[in-house]
ZAMARGU-4260 file (C-alpha; in steps of 0.2 Angstrom, whole numbers, plus 5000, padded with zeros to 4 digits):
<rodrens>
0) 5366/5465/5597 | 5362/5466/5579 | 5370/5483/5575 | 5387/5491/5575 | 5380/5508/5578
5) 5391/5519/5588 | 5405/5506/5588 | 5423/5510/5583 | 5433/5498/5572 | 5451/5500/5568
10) 5457/5490/5553 | 5473/5487/5545 | 5472/5489/5526 | 5455/5493/5520 | 5459/5504/5505
15) 5450/5491/5493 | 5442/5474/5492 | 5437/5464/5507 | 5443/5477/5520 | 5434/5491/5512
20) 5418/5481/5510 | 5419/5476/5529 | 5421/5495/5533 | 5407/5500/5522 | 5395/5487/5530
25) 5399/5493/5547 | 5397/5511/5542 | 5379/5507/5536 | 5375/5504/5554 | 5383/5521/5559
30) 5400/5514/5565 | 5416/5524/5567 | 5430/5516/5556 | 5448/5520/5558 | 5458/5514/5543
35) 5477/5511/5544 | 5485/5509/5527 | 5499/5514/5516 | 5490/5518/5500 | 5488/5536/5500
40) 5491/5539/5482 | 5482/5530/5467 | 5492/5514/5461 | 5493/5511/5442 | 5486/5494/5443
45) 5476/5494/5460 | 5460/5503/5462 | 5457/5514/5478 | 5466/5523/5491 | 5464/5525/5510
50) 5455/5542/5506 | 5443/5534/5493 | 5439/5521/5506 | 5436/5534/5519 | 5424/5543/5508
55) 5414/5527/5505 | 5413/5524/5523 | 5406/5542/5526 | 5394/5540/5511 | 5387/5524/5519
60) 5383/5534/5535 | 5398/5531/5546 | 5412/5541/5552 | 5429/5538/5545 | 5447/5541/5551
65) 5460/5538/5537 | 5477/5535/5545 | 5492/5534/5532 | 5504/5522/5540 | 5513/5505/5540
70) 5506/5490/5550 | 5524/5484/5551 | 5529/5500/5561 | 5527/5500/5580 | 5526/5518/5582
75) 5514/5520/5567 | 5502/5507/5575 | 5503/5514/5592 | 5499/5531/5585 | 5485/5525/5575
80) 5477/5516/5590 | 5479/5531/5601 | 5472/5543/5587 | 5457/5532/5584 | 5453/5530/5603
85) 5455/5549/5606 | 5444/5554/5591 | 5430/5541/5594 | 5431/5538/5613 | 5438/5521/5613
90) 5440/5505/5602 | 5428/5491/5601 | 5434/5481/5587 | 5450/5476/5578 | 5450/5469/5560
95) 5466/5462/5554 | 5464/5463/5536 | 5481/5469/5529 | 5489/5455/5520 | 5503/5452/5507
100) 5503/5438/5495 | 5516/5429/5485 | 5513/5412/5478 | 5531/5408/5472 | 5537/5391/5477
105) 5549/5389/5491 | 5565/5386/5480 | 5562/5402/5470 | 5554/5415/5482 | 5566/5429/5487
110) 5568/5430/5506 | 5564/5448/5505 | 5546/5443/5499 | 5545/5430/5513 | 5550/5443/5526
115) 5537/5455/5519 | 5523/5442/5521 | 5528/5438/5538 | 5530/5456/5543 | 5513/5461/5537
120) 5503/5446/5539 | 5509/5438/5555 | 5518/5453/5564 | 5506/5466/5559 | 5491/5456/5565
125) 5499/5453/5582 | 5505/5471/5584 | 5488/5479/5580 | 5479/5467/5591 | 5490/5468/5606
130) 5491/5487/5605 | 5473/5489/5606 | 5470/5477/5620 | 5469/5490/5634 | 5455/5499/5624
135) 5446/5483/5620 | 5445/5479/5639 | 5435/5494/5641 | 5423/5490/5627 | 5406/5483/5629
140) 5407/5470/5616 | 5425/5469/5611 | 5430/5458/5595 | 5446/5455/5586 | 5443/5448/5569
145) 5457/5441/5558 | 5455/5437/5539 | 5464/5421/5539 | 5460/5402/5536 | 5457/5388/5547
150) 5473/5379/5551 | 5475/5362/5542 | 5491/5352/5544 | 5488/5338/5531 | 5501/5338/5518
155) 5489/5342/5504 | 5487/5359/5511 | 5505/5363/5507 | 5507/5354/5490 | 5502/5369/5479
160) 5519/5377/5480 | 5514/5391/5491 | 5522/5386/5507 | 5529/5404/5511 | 5512/5411/5509
165) 5504/5397/5519 | 5516/5400/5534 | 5512/5418/5534 | 5493/5416/5534 | 5493/5402/5546
170) 5503/5414/5558 | 5488/5425/5557 | 5477/5411/5562 | 5489/5407/5577 | 5486/5425/5583
175) 5467/5420/5584 | 5471/5404/5593 | 5482/5413/5606 | 5472/5429/5609 | 5456/5419/5611
180) 5465/5409/5625 | 5473/5424/5633 | 5458/5436/5632 | 5444/5424/5636 | 5443/5430/5654
185) 5442/5448/5648 | 5427/5444/5637 | 5437/5449/5622 | 5433/5438/5607 | 5446/5433/5594
190) 5440/5424/5578 | 5445/5421/5560 | 5435/5423/5545 | 5439/5415/5528 | 5429/5414/5511
195) 5423/5397/5504 | 5427/5403/5486 | 5439/5415/5478 | 5433/5433/5480 | 5435/5446/5466
200) 5449/5457/5473 | 5464/5465/5466 | 5475/5451/5473 | 5464/5438/5463 | 5465/5449/5447
205) 5484/5453/5449 | 5492/5439/5458 | 5482/5423/5458 | 5475/5424/5441 | 5463/5436/5432
210) 5453/5422/5425 | 5447/5418/5442 | 5437/5434/5444 | 5423/5428/5434 | 5422/5412/5445
215) 5422/5421/5461 | 5410/5430/5474 | 5410/5448/5478 | 5418/5455/5494 | 5401/5459/5501
220) 5398/5441/5506 | 5414/5442/5518 | 5408/5459/5524 | 5390/5452/5528 | 5398/5437/5537
225) 5410/5449/5547 | 5395/5459/5552 | 5386/5444/5559 | 5401/5439/5569 | 5405/5456/5576
230) 5387/5458/5582 | 5388/5442/5592 | 5391/5442/5611 | 5410/5442/5613 | 5409/5431/5628
235) 5400/5418/5618 | 5409/5416/5602 | 5428/5416/5602 | 5442/5405/5595 | 5432/5400/5580
240) 5437/5399/5562 | 5422/5404/5552 | 5418/5401/5533 | 5408/5416/5526 | 5393/5406/5518
245) 5392/5395/5534 | 5390/5411/5544 | 5377/5418/5533 | 5368/5401/5533 | 5367/5401/5552
250) 5359/5418/5550 | 5346/5411/5539 | 5353/5418/5522 | 5352/5404/5510 | 5351/5413/5493
255) 5369/5418/5489 | 5366/5422/5471 | 5367/5441/5474 | 5386/5438/5479 | 5390/5427/5464
260) 5399/5433/5448 | 5400/5416/5441 | 5386/5410/5430 | 5381/5396/5443 | 5386/5389/5460
265) 5394/5375/5451 | 5406/5387/5442 | 5412/5395/5458 | 5431/5392/5462 | 5434/5385/5479
270) 5447/5394/5489 | 5463/5383/5491 | 5461/5381/5509 | 5443/5374/5508 | 5440/5356/5506
275) 5426/5351/5494 | 5423/5335/5503 | 5420/5342/5521 | 5416/5360/5516 | 5429/5368/5528
</rodrens>
């Protein structure tokens, strides 16, 4: 399968950045995209809302269903899954995109921020995925794709002062490990995808460091990698932790200059979960 035409995706977040790019890429095939996000009104410092993302999906050729809701809320998630399935006749793909970030070191991070990351990143990914399982079992090529890094346990991956965030993101990755094991017999794929470099998103500009934007790639590289994964046979590819440019290289895409905001490949900033020695 090389297209997502007629497929239905439900995505957490997606108002902007990587999530919106994945939604728009699927829409270019003619996919249906249900977006579950809280951002209904414009934010002073963050571009985009769930409604602008829905318009982008429709302009790209897909059908959009914007659902204003909180991925931390059981009833909201159950209602969103039900609404998407009823409107589009089922659910084929879950994309766990919603994620909170706070890089405050352990000694100083408020537990309220720790809990927020756990609730959105870990619990939200688990909740949306498990709620959609009955519908995924009925799909022809069902996938769960989570935007989370490969799990690395060496001490150096925890030495940057972002332990709370690492715990939350690794919890998303554990959702991939567990669901792949539980759902393999049903033919439901569960995989994770992560970028090799920093990606020019609102999180990079507002939280990590605005100076990194010019050393990043665009969200479209992650979107194209996600498309390549989601069009693979679900029974053949599951439990994997993919890196975006490795996915594209396997598809024969070697010229990545169109995704690059940096002046050269050498100027790109590696993501802090990517090792420059072994490449993953």
